C-alpha positions as YAML, in Angstrom:
chain: A
units: angstrom
residues:
- id: 1
  name: MET
  ca: [46.69, 203.20, 129.18]
- id: 2
  name: GLY
  ca: [45.62, 200.73, 126.52]
- id: 3
  name: ARG
  ca: [43.59, 201.65, 123.48]
- id: 4
  name: LYS
  ca: [39.84, 201.53, 123.86]
- id: 5
  name: SER
  ca: [37.95, 199.03, 121.74]
- id: 6
  name: LEU
  ca: [36.52, 200.57, 118.60]
- id: 7
  name: LEU
  ca: [33.49, 198.30, 118.85]
- id: 8
  name: LYS
  ca: [30.84, 199.22, 121.36]
- id: 9
  name: LYS
  ca: [29.68, 196.40, 123.60]
- id: 10
  name: ARG
  ca: [26.28, 195.22, 122.38]
- id: 11
  name: LYS
  ca: [23.24, 194.26, 124.38]
- id: 12
  name: ASN
  ca: [22.28, 190.63, 124.77]
- id: 13
  name: ILE
  ca: [19.55, 189.36, 122.48]
- id: 14
  name: THR
  ca: [16.30, 188.77, 124.40]
- id: 15
  name: SER
  ca: [12.95, 187.21, 123.56]
- id: 16
  name: LYS
  ca: [11.70, 190.68, 122.56]
- id: 17
  name: THR
  ca: [14.66, 190.99, 120.19]
- id: 18
  name: HIS
  ca: [13.79, 187.62, 118.65]
- id: 19
  name: ASN
  ca: [10.23, 188.87, 118.11]
- id: 20
  name: TRP
  ca: [11.26, 191.90, 116.07]
- id: 21
  name: LEU
  ca: [13.95, 189.88, 114.28]
- id: 22
  name: ASN
  ca: [11.23, 187.47, 113.15]
- id: 23
  name: HIS
  ca: [9.06, 190.42, 112.09]
- id: 24
  name: LEU
  ca: [12.03, 191.82, 110.19]
- id: 25
  name: LEU
  ca: [12.72, 188.47, 108.49]
- id: 26
  name: GLU
  ca: [9.16, 188.32, 107.19]
- id: 27
  name: GLY
  ca: [9.34, 191.92, 105.99]
- id: 28
  name: LEU
  ca: [12.56, 191.32, 104.06]
- id: 29
  name: GLN
  ca: [11.23, 188.54, 101.84]
- id: 30
  name: TYR
  ca: [10.74, 190.60, 98.69]
- id: 31
  name: GLU
  ca: [13.28, 193.35, 99.33]
- id: 32
  name: ASN
  ca: [16.37, 193.83, 97.17]
- id: 33
  name: LEU
  ca: [18.96, 192.42, 99.58]
- id: 34
  name: GLU
  ca: [21.87, 193.52, 97.41]
- id: 35
  name: GLN
  ca: [20.95, 197.16, 98.02]
- id: 36
  name: LEU
  ca: [19.66, 196.71, 101.57]
- id: 37
  name: THR
  ca: [20.63, 199.52, 103.97]
- id: 38
  name: MET
  ca: [20.39, 200.02, 107.71]
- id: 39
  name: ASP
  ca: [17.67, 202.58, 107.04]
- id: 40
  name: ASN
  ca: [15.64, 199.90, 105.22]
- id: 41
  name: ILE
  ca: [16.17, 197.47, 108.09]
- id: 42
  name: ALA
  ca: [15.13, 200.00, 110.72]
- id: 43
  name: CYS
  ca: [11.99, 200.90, 108.77]
- id: 44
  name: ILE
  ca: [10.92, 197.27, 108.25]
- id: 45
  name: ALA
  ca: [11.75, 196.27, 111.83]
- id: 46
  name: GLY
  ca: [9.87, 199.29, 113.19]
- id: 47
  name: LYS
  ca: [12.91, 200.27, 115.24]
- id: 48
  name: SER
  ca: [15.25, 203.25, 115.25]
- id: 49
  name: LYS
  ca: [18.74, 202.75, 113.91]
- id: 50
  name: SER
  ca: [20.14, 203.64, 117.32]
- id: 51
  name: THR
  ca: [18.09, 200.84, 118.91]
- id: 52
  name: ILE
  ca: [19.31, 198.35, 116.31]
- id: 53
  name: TYR
  ca: [22.92, 199.39, 116.85]
- id: 54
  name: GLU
  ca: [22.50, 198.61, 120.54]
- id: 55
  name: TYR
  ca: [22.40, 194.93, 119.50]
- id: 56
  name: PHE
  ca: [24.21, 194.64, 116.18]
- id: 57
  name: ASN
  ca: [27.25, 196.10, 114.42]
- id: 58
  name: SER
  ca: [26.18, 195.54, 110.82]
- id: 59
  name: LYS
  ca: [23.36, 194.49, 108.54]
- id: 60
  name: GLU
  ca: [25.11, 191.12, 108.07]
- id: 61
  name: GLU
  ca: [24.90, 190.51, 111.81]
- id: 62
  name: ILE
  ca: [21.21, 191.43, 111.79]
- id: 63
  name: LEU
  ca: [20.41, 189.09, 108.89]
- id: 64
  name: GLN
  ca: [22.41, 186.34, 110.53]
- id: 65
  name: ALA
  ca: [20.53, 186.73, 113.82]
- id: 66
  name: ALA
  ca: [17.16, 186.86, 112.02]
- id: 67
  name: CYS
  ca: [17.91, 183.61, 110.17]
- id: 68
  name: GLN
  ca: [19.18, 181.97, 113.36]
- id: 69
  name: THR
  ca: [15.98, 182.98, 115.14]
- id: 70
  name: ARG
  ca: [13.82, 181.21, 112.53]
- id: 71
  name: THR
  ca: [16.00, 178.11, 112.09]
- id: 72
  name: LYS
  ca: [16.23, 177.56, 115.86]
- id: 73
  name: VAL
  ca: [12.43, 177.60, 116.18]
- id: 74
  name: ILE
  ca: [12.12, 175.04, 113.37]
- id: 75
  name: PHE
  ca: [14.85, 172.76, 114.68]
- id: 76
  name: ASP
  ca: [13.60, 172.86, 118.27]
- id: 77
  name: SER
  ca: [10.13, 171.83, 117.05]
- id: 78
  name: LEU
  ca: [11.68, 168.95, 115.09]
- id: 79
  name: LEU
  ca: [13.62, 167.77, 118.14]
- id: 80
  name: ASN
  ca: [10.50, 167.96, 120.30]
- id: 81
  name: LEU
  ca: [8.58, 165.89, 117.77]
- id: 82
  name: ARG
  ca: [11.12, 163.07, 118.06]
- id: 83
  name: GLN
  ca: [10.22, 162.73, 121.74]
- id: 84
  name: GLN
  ca: [6.67, 161.74, 120.85]
- id: 85
  name: ASP
  ca: [5.67, 158.10, 120.60]
- id: 86
  name: LEU
  ca: [4.87, 157.98, 116.87]
- id: 87
  name: ASP
  ca: [5.30, 155.17, 114.39]
- id: 88
  name: THR
  ca: [7.95, 155.66, 111.69]
- id: 89
  name: VAL
  ca: [5.68, 156.86, 108.90]
- id: 90
  name: SER
  ca: [3.64, 159.18, 111.15]
- id: 91
  name: LEU
  ca: [6.86, 160.69, 112.49]
- id: 92
  name: TYR
  ca: [8.18, 161.37, 108.99]
- id: 93
  name: THR
  ca: [4.85, 162.87, 107.93]
- id: 94
  name: GLN
  ca: [4.93, 165.20, 110.94]
- id: 95
  name: LEU
  ca: [8.57, 166.12, 110.21]
- id: 96
  name: ILE
  ca: [7.49, 167.16, 106.72]
- id: 97
  name: GLU
  ca: [4.67, 169.32, 108.02]
- id: 98
  name: LEU
  ca: [6.78, 170.99, 110.71]
- id: 99
  name: PHE
  ca: [9.58, 171.82, 108.26]
- id: 100
  name: ALA
  ca: [7.12, 173.09, 105.66]
- id: 101
  name: ALA
  ca: [5.26, 175.18, 108.26]
- id: 102
  name: GLY
  ca: [8.52, 176.59, 109.62]
- id: 103
  name: SER
  ca: [9.60, 177.70, 106.16]
- id: 104
  name: SER
  ca: [6.22, 179.31, 105.43]
- id: 105
  name: GLY
  ca: [6.64, 182.96, 104.54]
- id: 106
  name: ILE
  ca: [10.26, 182.51, 103.42]
- id: 107
  name: SER
  ca: [10.55, 183.36, 99.75]
- id: 108
  name: LEU
  ca: [12.77, 181.59, 97.25]
- id: 109
  name: SER
  ca: [14.22, 184.94, 96.18]
- id: 110
  name: PHE
  ca: [15.22, 185.70, 99.78]
- id: 111
  name: LEU
  ca: [17.20, 182.46, 100.04]
- id: 112
  name: GLN
  ca: [18.70, 183.00, 96.60]
- id: 113
  name: ASP
  ca: [19.80, 186.54, 97.51]
- id: 114
  name: ILE
  ca: [21.21, 185.47, 100.87]
- id: 115
  name: LYS
  ca: [23.26, 182.80, 99.13]
- id: 116
  name: GLN
  ca: [24.55, 185.26, 96.52]
- id: 117
  name: TYR
  ca: [25.22, 188.37, 98.60]
- id: 118
  name: TYR
  ca: [25.70, 187.29, 102.22]
- id: 119
  name: PRO
  ca: [27.90, 184.17, 102.46]
- id: 120
  name: THR
  ca: [28.30, 184.40, 106.25]
- id: 121
  name: VAL
  ca: [24.51, 184.52, 106.64]
- id: 122
  name: TRP
  ca: [24.14, 181.64, 104.18]
- id: 123
  name: LEU
  ca: [26.25, 179.54, 106.56]
- id: 124
  name: VAL
  ca: [23.31, 179.66, 109.00]
- id: 125
  name: VAL
  ca: [21.10, 178.03, 106.34]
- id: 126
  name: GLU
  ca: [23.76, 175.43, 105.56]
- id: 127
  name: GLU
  ca: [24.29, 174.57, 109.23]
- id: 128
  name: PHE
  ca: [20.56, 174.18, 109.76]
- id: 129
  name: THR
  ca: [20.32, 172.02, 106.62]
- id: 130
  name: ASP
  ca: [23.17, 169.81, 107.83]
- id: 131
  name: SER
  ca: [21.45, 169.31, 111.20]
- id: 132
  name: PHE
  ca: [18.10, 168.54, 109.56]
- id: 133
  name: VAL
  ca: [19.70, 166.07, 107.15]
- id: 134
  name: GLU
  ca: [21.35, 164.28, 110.10]
- id: 135
  name: LEU
  ca: [17.89, 163.92, 111.67]
- id: 136
  name: LEU
  ca: [16.56, 162.50, 108.42]
- id: 137
  name: LYS
  ca: [19.45, 160.06, 108.10]
- id: 138
  name: GLU
  ca: [18.77, 158.76, 111.61]
- id: 139
  name: HIS
  ca: [15.12, 158.37, 110.65]
- id: 140
  name: TYR
  ca: [15.95, 156.57, 107.38]
- id: 141
  name: THR
  ca: [18.26, 154.18, 109.27]
- id: 142
  name: LYS
  ca: [15.53, 153.39, 111.80]
- id: 143
  name: GLY
  ca: [12.91, 152.88, 109.08]
- id: 144
  name: ILE
  ca: [15.16, 150.52, 107.12]
- id: 145
  name: LYS
  ca: [16.03, 148.56, 110.28]
- id: 146
  name: GLU
  ca: [12.31, 148.21, 111.03]
- id: 147
  name: LYS
  ca: [11.77, 147.06, 107.42]
- id: 148
  name: VAL
  ca: [9.27, 149.87, 106.85]
- id: 149
  name: TYR
  ca: [11.55, 151.49, 104.25]
- id: 150
  name: ASN
  ca: [13.40, 149.99, 101.31]
- id: 151
  name: SER
  ca: [17.07, 149.28, 101.96]
- id: 152
  name: VAL
  ca: [18.92, 152.10, 100.18]
- id: 153
  name: SER
  ca: [22.11, 154.08, 100.78]
- id: 154
  name: ILE
  ca: [21.65, 156.45, 103.71]
- id: 155
  name: GLU
  ca: [24.55, 158.62, 102.51]
- id: 156
  name: LEU
  ca: [22.99, 158.91, 99.06]
- id: 157
  name: LEU
  ca: [19.65, 159.98, 100.55]
- id: 158
  name: GLY
  ca: [21.30, 162.49, 102.86]
- id: 159
  name: ASN
  ca: [23.38, 164.08, 100.13]
- id: 160
  name: ILE
  ca: [20.39, 164.41, 97.79]
- id: 161
  name: ASP
  ca: [18.34, 165.96, 100.61]
- id: 162
  name: LYS
  ca: [21.08, 168.51, 101.26]
- id: 163
  name: LEU
  ca: [21.47, 169.34, 97.57]
- id: 164
  name: PHE
  ca: [17.74, 169.95, 97.30]
- id: 165
  name: VAL
  ca: [17.96, 172.80, 99.83]
- id: 166
  name: THR
  ca: [21.40, 174.22, 99.04]
- id: 167
  name: GLN
  ca: [21.48, 173.84, 95.24]
- id: 168
  name: VAL
  ca: [18.02, 173.18, 93.80]
- id: 169
  name: VAL
  ca: [15.55, 175.55, 95.50]
- id: 170
  name: THR
  ca: [18.22, 178.28, 95.55]
- id: 171
  name: ASN
  ca: [18.73, 178.10, 91.79]
- id: 172
  name: PRO
  ca: [16.67, 180.94, 90.24]
- id: 173
  name: SER
  ca: [16.85, 179.29, 86.81]
- id: 174
  name: ILE
  ca: [14.84, 176.36, 88.21]
- id: 175
  name: PHE
  ca: [12.43, 177.87, 90.75]
- id: 176
  name: SER
  ca: [11.02, 181.36, 91.25]
- id: 177
  name: ASP
  ca: [8.44, 182.98, 93.53]
- id: 178
  name: ASP
  ca: [5.92, 183.58, 90.77]
- id: 179
  name: LYS
  ca: [5.27, 179.83, 90.45]
- id: 180
  name: TYR
  ca: [6.38, 178.19, 93.69]
- id: 181
  name: THR
  ca: [6.63, 178.64, 97.45]
- id: 182
  name: LEU
  ca: [9.45, 177.24, 99.54]
- id: 183
  name: SER
  ca: [7.10, 175.46, 101.92]
- id: 184
  name: ASN
  ca: [5.22, 173.74, 99.07]
- id: 185
  name: LEU
  ca: [8.46, 172.64, 97.42]
- id: 186
  name: ILE
  ca: [9.70, 171.18, 100.70]
- id: 187
  name: ARG
  ca: [6.40, 169.39, 101.28]
- id: 188
  name: ASP
  ca: [6.30, 167.97, 97.74]
- id: 189
  name: TYR
  ca: [9.94, 166.87, 97.79]
- id: 190
  name: LEU
  ca: [9.77, 165.10, 101.16]
- id: 191
  name: ASN
  ca: [6.46, 163.44, 100.31]
- id: 192
  name: LEU
  ca: [8.05, 162.10, 97.12]
- id: 193
  name: ARG
  ca: [10.94, 160.88, 99.23]
- id: 194
  name: LEU
  ca: [8.52, 159.06, 101.55]
- id: 195
  name: MET
  ca: [6.70, 157.41, 98.63]
- id: 196
  name: GLY
  ca: [10.01, 156.12, 97.27]
- id: 197
  name: LEU
  ca: [11.14, 154.81, 100.66]
- id: 198
  name: LEU
  ca: [8.02, 152.89, 101.63]
- id: 199
  name: LYS
  ca: [7.99, 149.18, 100.96]
- id: 200
  name: ARG
  ca: [5.09, 148.04, 98.83]
...
C-alpha cells in the first residue's frame, strides 16, 4: 500500500467562500500581518478554524485567495467596460473610476505588509497590475492612433504605470494611511496621466 497524502483534500471555493473572503480582506486592512495567526483570521472572517481548514492549508493560501477574489472582481468589471460603446476619453475616465472604486477599502499599509511579508501573495497583486497595465497600453495605442492622445512611448507609459502600483504606493516612506487612501492615489495618478496624454 502506498503512503497516504499528508495534505487533506480541500473543498472547492464557492460564491459563499468568496463572500467571506471579501469580508476577511476588508477586516485585515489595519491588522499586523507580520504577526497574523489562524486564530486572528478565523475571528475576523467569523468562521471557525475547522471551517477555514476545509478550504485552505495555510494563512498564505487564505490571503492569496482573498486578494484573488478582489482583483478578479475589479478586472472583470474593467473587461466588461471595454465592451461598451464609449469614446476614448470617456472609456479612460470610467476605467479610472472602476479601478479606484475596486481598490476602495484597501489600505496602503495592507499592500505594504503583503509585499514585505507574503511574497507569494504579492504575486497576485503583480499579476493583476500586469494585466491592468496591458489594458492601459492597448487603450493608449488606440488613443494615439485616433489622434486623441499625444504620440508618446507606450512602453514608457506602461512601465511608469506599473512602477506606480508596485514601487510608489507600496513605499511607506512616501505614502501612509494617515494622509492618503489607495483609491484616491489611483484616481489622482490616472487623472494626471489623462491630462498629460490629451492633445491640446
